N, C-alpha and C positions, 0 to 999 in steps of 0.2 A: 458465484461465490466470490465474487469478485474477490478481489483478493482480500480476504480477511487476513490476510497477510502472511508473510513469510518473508520478511524484508531483510535480505542480505544485500539489498540493492543500493543504488545511489547515483548522484550526478550533480550537476551544476549551475550555470548562469551566463550572460553575455552582452555587450557592445557600447561604448561611448568613452568619454574622457573625464576631464576634471570635474570640479564642483560637486563631487560625490558627497562630500560631508556637509555641504550647505544645508541649512534647515529648509525644507521644502517650501517653496512659494507658489508652486504651480498647482495648488489644490483646486483651483477653479476649473481645471481640466478634469472632468469626471470620467474621462475615457471615451467609450463609444457612444454614450448617451442612450444605450439600449434600454428599453422600457421594461423588458420581461426577463427574469423575474425582478420585481421591484421596479422603481422608477425614479422620478425626480426626488422624492422624499428620501429614498435610500442614498442617492447620489449626494444630496446635501448632508445626510447623516455621516457618511464616511468621510466627506471633506472636513466636517467639523471635528470628528473624532481623531482624524489624522493630524489636523492642525494642533489639537490639544496634546496629542502624544508627542509631536515634534517639539513642543515647548517643554514638556515634562521630561522627555528622555526616558532612560531606563536606569533605575537605581541598582547597579550591579553589586552583588555581594557574594561571599562564599556560599556555595549551595548547601541547603539543609543536609545534615549527615545521612538521613534515611533516603535521600534521593540517589545515593551511590555515584555521585559525580565529584571527584576529588579535585583539589587545586591542581593547576591554575584555572580550571573551568569555573566560570562564575554564572550565577543565576539571577533572574529578575522577573518582573511582571509588567505587562502592558494592559491597561484598562480599555475595554471595548464595550459598546452598547450591546445588549441582548438583541434589540430590534433597531436596525439602522434607520428605520422610518421614525423612530422616537429616540434620538441620540441623547436627549436629556433625561431619559427614563432609566430603567434598571440596567446595571452594568455587571460584567464579570471580569475576572482577571485571567489573562492568558500567560502561562508560564513559558519562559524561554531561557536558554543558556548559550554561552559562547566560549570559545577558545580564541584569544586574540591572535592576530596575524603574527607570524614569526619573523617577518622581514623588517627592513627599515621603513621609516616614515615615507621615503620616496617610492617605496614599492607598493604601499597599501592602496587597494582599490575599493575598499568598503567592506560590506558584510556579504557573505554567501549564505542564504537562508535555504533550509532543507526540509523537505517532507518525504517520508518513506513510503506512504501509501495507506491502504486500509480500505475504506475509511475506518479510522480508529487507531491508526499507527502513531506512535510518538517519535518525534525526531530528536529527542533529547540526547541520544547517544552520538549524534553526528560530530560534535566537537572532539570526541575521543579519537577521531581520525588524526587530529593534530597532536594530541597529547601522547598518543601511542606511535607517532611517527609512521603512519601508514604510507608506504613508499609511493603508492599511486597518487597521493595527494600532497606530497611534500612541497613541491613548487607552488601549487595553488595556495597552500597554507601560508606561504610567505606574503601573498598579496591580499588575502581575505581573512577577516574574522569568520570563523565557522560558527553559524548560529542555528540551533535547533529549537523547536517549540512543540508544545502539546496543543493541538488544535482544540477549539471549543468542545467541551464535553469529555475530553480525553485527559487521563492522568491527573495532573495538578491544575487543570484549567476547567474548573466547575464540572467535575466528572459526573456523568449520568450513569444510571443503572436501570436494568429492566427486571432483574430477579436476584434472589439471594446468591452470592458468588459460590458458596459451597454447594448449593443445589445445582448451579450451572455446570460445575465440573464433575458432579457425581456420575459414576459409571457402574455398570454398562448402560448405554442408551439403546433405544430400539434400533434394529437394523434399518438403515435408510432405504434399502430396497424392499418395497412392500410385497408381501406374498399374496395379499388379497385386498378386497375393498375395506375390510375392517382395519387393516394396517394403515391404509390411507386416511380413514376417518380419524384414527387415533393421532396421526401426525397433524391433521388439520386442527384438531382440538388443541394440541400443544402450541401450534403457531398462533392461534387466536389468543390463547392465554398469555403467550409471550408479548404480543402486541398490546394487550390490555395492561400487562405489567409495566411496559414502557411508559404508558400514559399515567399509571398510578404512581410510579416511583419518580418519574422525570417529566411530568406533564408540562410544567411551566417553561422548560427550555426546549421541549420537543418540536414545537412549530418553527423554531429558529435554528434547528440543526440541519443546515443546508450547505451545499458547496458554495453558492454565491456569498453566504455570510462568512464562511471560512476565508474566502478570497478577500472580502472586505477587511476581515481581521488581519490578513497578511499585509494589506496596504497600510493599515495602522501600525503594524509592527515595523514595516519599512520606515515609516516616518519617525517612530520612536527611536530607531537605530541611528537616525540622522542621515540616512541615505536619500538623496533626491530621487534616485532610481533604484529599482530592485534588481539584485543578482540572485538567481533562484535555481535550485536543483530539485526537481521533483521526479520521483520514481513511482511507477504503478498508478494508483489513484492520485498520487501527487502530480502526475502529468495532467490529469483532468483539472486539478486546481490551477496548474500553469496555463492550460488552454483557456479557462474561464477568465483568469487574470489578464491574459493577453487580449481578451475581448473587451473586458470592462475597463481596463486601465492600460491601454497600449502605450501611451506616452510615459508611463511610469516604469517601463521595462528597460533595463540596461543590457543584461545578459540572462539568458534562460536556457537551461538544458532540461529536456524531458526525456526520460529513459523508461522504456517498456510501457507503451502508450495505450491509454484507454481511448476507445473510439467515442468521440464526443457528439456524434450525430444525435439529434433529438429523438429519432426513432430507435436509437440503440440504448439510451439511458433510461432505466438500467435493465429492464427485463430482457431485451434481446441480447445485450452484452453477456448476460449470464448464460443464456442458451448457447451462444457462440463459444463461450469458455468451455462448456462441456465437451464440445467437439475437439477443441484444441488440447484439452487435457488428455483425451483418449489418444491423440496422436503422440503426445510427449511420453505418455505411459508406455506406448509401444517402443519408443526409442530406448527407454530405460530397460525394459524387459529384454530387449535385444542385447544391450550392454551387459546385463547380468548373465545372459547365456554365453556371451563371449568370454566371460571370466568364470566359467563353471569350475575350473580347476581351483579357484579360490573359494567360491561360495557353495558349490554343490547343490544348487537349487534346480538347475535344468540346463541342458546344453543347447537348447533351441528356445526362441522366444515363445513358441507354442507350449513347450513344457513348463516354462516359467509361469505363463498365464494359467496353466492347469494347476500348478502349485498354489497360485494366488487364490483361485476359486476353492481349492481344498482348504486352505488356511482360513478363509472366510467362513466356510461351512463348519469347520471345527470350532471356531470362536463363537459362532451362532449357537451351536449345540451346547457348548460348555465354555463360557468366557474364560480366557486365560487369567489365572490368578483371581478369578471371580469378578474382574473389572474390565477386561479387554475383550469386547465383542467386535462385530463387524464395523460399527460406527467408530470405535476407538482405533481399530486398525487403519481405517481409511484416513482418519485425521493425521495419523503418523505417516502412512505411506504416501500421501499426497505431497509430502515434502520433496520426494524424488522428482516428480514431474515439474515442480516449481523451480528447483535449483540444482544445478549440476553438483554444487558443493555437498548436496545431500545424497547423491547417488550411492556412494560407498557406505556411509553410515547406515542408511536404511537397509541396504543389501546385507551388511554385516549383522545387524540385529536379527534379520530374518534367518540368515544362515545359522547363527548361534542358536536360535530357537529350534531349527530343524535338527541340530546336532545335540539337542537335549538340555540346553540351558533354559530352564523354566522361567528365569527372571528376565531374559533378554527383551522380550516384547512387553512384558508387564512394566518394566522400568522405563522403556522407551515410549510406550503408548498409553499407559495408565495414568490416572490423576494422582497428584500428591496432595492429599487432603490436609496435610500439615502446613502446606505452603499457602497460608491465607492471603498474604500480600500478592503472591503470584496469581492466585485464583481470582482475587478482586480485580487485578489488572486484566485478566483474560475476559472476565464478564463485562468489564467496562469497555474493552475493545469491541466485543461483539455487540454491545448496546449501541455504540457509536456507529458501527458499520450499518446496523439495521436502521437506526434513526435517520442517518444521512441518505442512504439509498431509498428508503421508503418515502421520505419527505421531499426529496429532490424532484420526483417525477411521478406521473400517473402510472399505476400498475394495474394489470388486469384484475378485476374483482370476480370474474367467473371461474369457479373451480373447474368447470368442464374444459376451459381453455388451458389451464395449468396441467390438468390431467392428460389431455390430448397431446399437448406439446412435449411433455416430459416422457410420456409413454413411448411416443414415436422416437425421440432422441435416444432413450435408453436402449433400444434394440441394437443400435450399432455403437453406442457410446456409454457402456454401462459403468465405467469406472466412477464417474463423479455425478452423473445426471440427477439422480433422485436426492442425493445428499445436498446438492446445490439448491434443488427445488425447495426442500424443507427449510433450508437456511433463510431463503428469501420469502417464504410464504407469509410471514407476518405482514408483508406489504399489501397483501390482498385484503386485509381487514384493518388497515392502518387507521388509528383513531384521531389523527389530525389531518388537516387539509394538505393534499399533495400538490406540488407546484409544477410549473413548466420549466424544463431545462433551458439554459442559455443557448442561443444560437451562436455557436462558436465561430469566430472568424477574425481575421487580422484587422484590427482597427487602425485608423490612420496614425502613422508615426511609430508603428511597431518595428523594432529592429529585427535582424535575422535571429530566429530561434533554432537551436541545435537539437535534433531528434536522434535518439539512439535506440536500436531495436534489434533483437534476434528474430530470425525468420520463423522459428518454431516455438516461440514463447507460448506457454499454456495459459497463463493467467491473463495476459493481455495480448490477444492474437494480433498478428502482423498487420492485418487490415486497419487496425486503429492508428498505427504509425502513418500509413499511407493517407488516411483520412485527415489527420492533423497536418501533415505535410501539404496537402491540397488546400486546406482552409487557411493556414498561416502562410500567406504569400511571402516569399523571400527566405523561408526556412530551408535548412539543409538536413538531409537524412543520412545517417550512418546505419547501414544494414550489416549485421553479422550473419553471414550466410552459413547454412547447414549447422545452425546452433539453436538452442532453445532455452537457455537459462534466463531467469527473470532478474532484471537489474544488472545490465551488462557494463555499466560504467564503473562498477566497483569490482569487476573481475579482470584479472591480468590478461590483457590483449593489447599489445603496443599499438596496433592499428587504430583501435578505438581510443585508448587512453591518451595518446599523443594529440589526437584531434580535439578531444574534450579539453585537455590542458591548454592547447594553443588558443582555443576559443575563449576560455575563461581569462587567460592572461593577456591576450592580444586583441580579442574581439573578432578574430578571423574565423568565420564559419566555413570557409572553403568556397571555391568558385563553383563547385558542383557537388552533387551527392557522392557518397563513398560507399563501397562495398568491401567488407573486411572478411578475411578467412576466419574460421571459428577459433576460439581459444582452445587450449589443450583439453583433451578429454580427462575426466577424473581417473585417478589411479586407484585400483582396488585396495581395500584394507584387508590384511591377513586376519582371518577369524581366529580369535584366541591369542593373537600376538599384538605387537605394537602397530600403530597407524603407519601406513605407507603412503597415504594420500591425505588430502586436506580434511581437517576436522570440520564437523558441522558447525555452522555459525548462524547467528541471527535468530529471530523469533518468527515462528510461522504465524502469519496473520491470515488466513484465507485469501487468496487473491481476490482484489480489487482488484478490485481493479487496482 
């Protein structure tokens, strides 16, 4: 499920000095010269598009009112080719926004560009870290314009769609855990219909919805911003964007922070990554049920992890027999409860909603997990995010086409990892019958001239297992790894932990990635929320996008 997100994450960028604002002249360096995917034609195309963008710049204006981005945040567009092998052909506009640096001219180090993950996540909320004076980012904001963008196909950047948004959110959906072969056949039919819908509704852009093309767009954005080299913060799937950028454009990197890291090995993208994710989610689910049991005096769900797990099974069974409020069945419960393994910030809110339900509040889980059919804008955004997630992952790489393999692998995994396995399988099954040509992933590696990249990762991350950080660390020579030990939240650079926060800040401001890797103690555990009373712990934040990755 890679992360279809839940992005409460974030992070940064890294290393060099002056001439940041010079219009790029080094476009002759196409990066690694790697031929796959794409080749010389794509390299020439991105060079031409970036040169054009550097000349045109960005026409920054107040953001459209319905974008929800108030002054002093500004918005603009950058034009990119749909197909970089044909840079003079059809184009689309990529939406971006910024909050200008708060320091003096002598402090400014350029733009810090952000991607929160997905695929399908929007980075447009990133500049609000400046306007809302987020304390973790105050010093960094003095040096950088904070820039967010909607990747191609997302939000305001030529959005794609695979089905009617209202139908997409309609509930209850079938229980993802199949009872028999008939249930599996029904899910296979839905997956095929979804893949066909993507082609029908978004066919012209579908073959070009790939990570390498998003990376090329990112280089064009860099040029349009007037930055000779890129400062970048990528979280979750955004780390894969960073890894591929480091490979294709190593000499265009200034500073780069990758947080909660996707394993970029070609044999992992994307089928195996999703299977590994199922195992990691089960482990983090167990961490959360243990925490709920430790706070049984607050929640009354069960005083041991085993009892909490038994209550979860009972809850699922009740919802399957009679969906809560007519709309919350097992699928909807899982979509809500998976927030807890994703983010520590969600431990208390999820437990509170569950506890309220057990104490007789009939609306608690309906309001938390059920769809809001009146929120047409939100439903449209949710469907768009899922469409982009599917399009990118399915087009990026070859997926198994044999149902026997899918069935065998997921049946085996489900035995010991029942929390997420089948749900994740059905999410990705459209890739088995994907209607456009599937590509070969980039062979990620540090191209000549790549400066040190800073990697941040918690050991027990469910959405992007720790092995991914180790793999990127190995492939990007000279990188430094910050490990948050005995922790598992996703997106650790935006969580208060001075050991991590200070290293990220020092890297972004001074270019110092450290002489060696670092191991940090975990951030503070969540504080329980009193059921029926005020909040005593952190409120839920962010939007859940299924982990990507």
